[in-house]
C-alpha positions in Angstrom: 146.8 150.7 141.7 145.2 152.3 139.3 141.0 153.0 139.3 139.1 153.5 135.4 136.2 155.7 136.2 133.4 155.4 134.2 131.9 158.9 133.8 128.0 157.3 133.2 127.0 154.8 136.5 123.6 154.6 137.6 123.2 156.2 141.8 126.2 158.2 141.2 128.2 159.1 138.1 131.7 158.9 138.3 132.7 162.7 139.0 130.9 162.2 142.1 132.5 158.8 142.3 136.1 160.6 142.0 134.8 163.6 144.4 134.6 161.1 147.5 137.7 159.4 146.4 140.5 162.4 146.7 138.0 163.5 149.9 139.9 163.0 152.9 137.3 162.6 155.3 136.0 160.1 153.6 137.6 156.9 154.1 138.6 155.8 151.1 142.6 153.9 152.1 144.5 155.9 148.7 142.6 158.8 148.2 145.6 159.2 146.0 145.6 156.0 143.7 145.0 156.8 140.1 142.2 157.5 137.9 141.2 157.3 134.4 138.3 158.9 133.5 137.5 156.1 130.4 133.8 157.9 128.3 132.4 158.5 125.3 131.8 161.6 125.8 134.7 163.4 124.0 135.2 166.7 124.6 137.3 169.3 125.5 134.3 170.2 128.1 134.4 167.0 129.4 137.4 166.3 129.4 137.8 169.4 131.9 135.1 168.3 133.8 137.2 165.0 134.6 140.3 166.5 135.4 138.3 169.5 137.7 136.8 166.5 139.3 140.1 165.1 140.4 141.2 162.4 137.2 144.7 162.4 137.0 144.0 161.5 133.2 141.4 160.4 130.4 140.7 157.5 127.7 137.9 158.4 125.0 135.3 155.6 123.8 136.1 153.8 121.6 139.2 152.9 122.9 142.3 153.6 121.3 145.1 150.6 121.8 147.8 153.2 121.8 146.4 156.1 123.7 145.9 153.3 126.4 149.1 152.2 126.8 150.3 155.6 127.2 147.7 156.9 129.5 148.6 153.8 131.6 152.6 153.8 131.9 152.7 157.4 133.3 150.3 156.5 135.6 151.5 153.5 136.4 155.1 155.2 136.4 154.0 157.5 138.8 153.0 154.9 141.1 156.5 153.6 140.9 158.1 156.8 141.7 156.2 157.7 145.7 157.6 156.8 149.0 154.7 153.8 149.6 152.9 154.9 152.8 153.0 153.1 156.3 
């Protein structure tokens, strides 16, 4: 499992949504699910904000196919090495 998180959403932005997912008291079943930011804001500051909010990686738009595949491979291979929760 993996979440692509849009940063600019109505009601709640992607930073707050990520903080809610990561909050162990939120009731989310998999608070450790990999979250990849997807945003047109490609500055270093925006990237840093994504990581500070608890996201695992960052893919700027327009999406570069090779970069996307690399990020997916890295995040999904980390997931496969985890011991499943019971």
